[in-house]
N, C-alpha and C positions, 0 to 999 in steps of 0.2 A: 819758435815764434812767440812774440812777446804778448801778453795781454793788455789791452788798451782801455783803461776805465775811464770815463769822464763823469763827474758829476755836476750837474748844471742846476740851479735854482731858479726859479722866476715867480712873478706874479701878474695874473691877467684879469682887467677887467672886461667888460662884456665886449666880446668881439677885438680886444685888445691885448697884445702879450708885451711885455716888456723886463728883458733879461735884468738880473739885479748882480751875478756875480758868477765866475767858472772855477773849476777847478780839474786840472788834468793830472792823472797819476798815472804812471806804466809799471805794469808788474808781471811775472811771468803767469802764462797762460797756464791752466789747468792740465794736467796731462793727457793729451789727445784733445784737448777742447779748443776750439775756436777764438778767433781773439774777438772780446768785447767790447762795446761802449755801453755807457748806464747814464741815463738822464732821467732828471726828475722836472717834473710842471705843475703848476698850479694852474686852475680855472677860477674864475668867481663870477657869479652871475647874481643879480639884483632881481628880488620881486617886490611887488605890492601885497600887503595882507590884504585878504578877502574874508577874514574869520575872526573872531576875537572870543576869548573867555575869561569870564570874570567871576572871582568868589564875593558873595555877599553874606556877612554874617548879620548876627542880632546876638549883642552878650546883654543877659538881663542879670539884674542882682536884687537879693531879694532877704529877710531875715530866715526864711524858711525854703528847702528845695523845692516844695510843691508853689508856693508862690512865685519865685523867679521861673520855675518851669512853666507857669501858667502866662506869665507874661512873654515869656518868650515865643510859647507857642502862638500867642494871639496876635502878634507882631509879626513873626515868620509867615503865618497863615495869610496875612494880609500882604506880604511882600510878594507871595508866591501866586495871589489871585492878582495882583497888579501885573505881576510880569506875564501871566498867561494872557491878560487884557492887553498887553502890547504886542501880542503874537506870538510869543514861545510858548511850545508845545511841551508835553511831559517829557518828550525824548531829550529836549535841550535841557533840562533842568534835573538835577541829582544832588543829594545831601552828601556832602565830604565829611561832615565832621558834627558830632552832638557830644556836648560834655558837661557834666553838673560836677561840680568843685566846690568844697568850702573855702570859707575864708575865716582864717585864724588870727586870733590876737594873741600876741606874746608878751608877757610880763617882761619888764627891765631885769637882766642881769638873772632870769630863769627862775625867778624866786617862786613862781606858781606854774601849774600846769597850763600850758595853751589852752585857750577854749575858743568854740565855733562862734563867731560873731554875724555870719550871713552865709550866703548862698550865691554863689555864680553860674548861670547856666549858658552856654555859648552854642549856637545853632549856625552852622554856614552850610548855603547852597550854592552851587557852581552852575551858572548859566552859561551855554554855548549860543553865540550872536552869529546870525548868519548875513546880517548887514551892519556895516559897520558905523554908518549914519544914525543907527539906533542907540550906539553905546551911551552917550550925552544923556538922553533921553531916560535910558533905565536906570543910569547912576540917579539923575535925580528924583524920578520916581520913587524907587526903594528908599532912599534916605528920607524922604517924606513920610513913608509908612512905617518910618522906624527904624531901618537897618542903620548900625552904628558901627560896623568894621567891614571897608572892602580891603581884602588883604592883597589882592593881586589882580593885574590886568595884563594879558597876555595874547599878543597877535600872531596868526599863522596864515599861510597861505595853501590854498587848496592846490596850487601850481608847483609845491615845492619839488616834489618827483621830477618834473619834466623839467625844472630850472638844475637839478640836482644831476641829472643827464647831461646837460646843455654844459654845466660847468665841467663835467669829467670829459666832455669832447674837447672842449678848449684845452684843457690840461695835458691830454694825449697829445692833440696836434703840436702844442707846443713843444712837448718832450721828441717827438718825432722830428721836429725842424731843427731842435738843437743837436741832436743826434745825426742827422744829414748834414750839418754845417761843420760838427765836429769831426765827422768821418772825412769828408771832402778837403777839409783841410790839413788831416794827417795823410792824405794821398790817398784814399780809399771810399768805399761806400758801404753803406747800410744793407745786409743781405737778408735781413728778417728779425723777427722778434722771438726772445727766448723767455723771457719773464716778463710780466705786468702785474703791478699790485695797485690799490687804489684805496684811498678814504675819503670821506666827503664829509661836510660839517654845515649845518645852517645855523648861524648868529641870531638868537631870538632878539626880539624887541624887550629890554628891559621892563621891569615889573613897575607900574606906577605905587605909589606908596600910599597907604591909607591915609596918612595926615593930606597929602594932597587931594587926593580924589575927595574928602571932607567937604572943600571949598564948595562943593556944589551946592550945598544949600543955602550960599548966599548969592549964587548966579549960575546960568547955565553952563553945563560942564563941557569945555572944547575938550576934543580929543584929537590927536594927529598920530595915526598909523606908521607913516613914514614908510621905510622900507626895509626888508632883511635882506640879508646877505648870505648865499649860497655858495660855500666855495667847496672844491675837490683837489685833491692831489693825487700824483700818481710818480711811479718810479719804472722805468722800462728797461730790461736789459736786452741788448740788441747785439745780433751778430756784426762783426767788423770786417769785412773783404778788403784785405791789402790789395791796391790794383798793381801790375807789372809792368 
């Protein structure tokens, strides 16, 4: 008996399946093995984010490391106090980076040795926000207290796992429907599943740039979380039963 292998790719929006192309190849079956059909399917589900993570940094410059560190500590302390006053707990706040580095001055053509002309201190705190409507208010408040680096703003959904499983279910249903259609067209039926593999991926919302967020100092900051896409793909190997 010849082994029937069908490879079928498709894209699925929520509750909608749309085939894109199919390829049918016949080859000899493994010795003693059943004829097979292989189908691939993709499922896609959109979710609305309900959580956000924002990195808030303070960069200070001074002629000495001690002076830069003192200025940085004062401003970051005011920022943390402000975040707590806005309802964030200590569990929602974590220091992600603290760095002290010298600022060097280099002579033209390297005629003299470089010298230290100052120091830069950077302290970055990550804040987890459970209410998306607070994002603009938080950005405005920390910029007013001396924050001068907002390096990222990332959205996520607490329903991502359930969305991933829904996407997997869509992908499997599509792969099964394709296998049954191909088997019927070839004069047979699908008798069972031999092998199943899957992958899933959540497409994150892009980070907002620091330059864009810095505009919050001039006007109330509008933030639109939009939606995230959770996709999954499966490849399934089926037993093909030739009807007599």
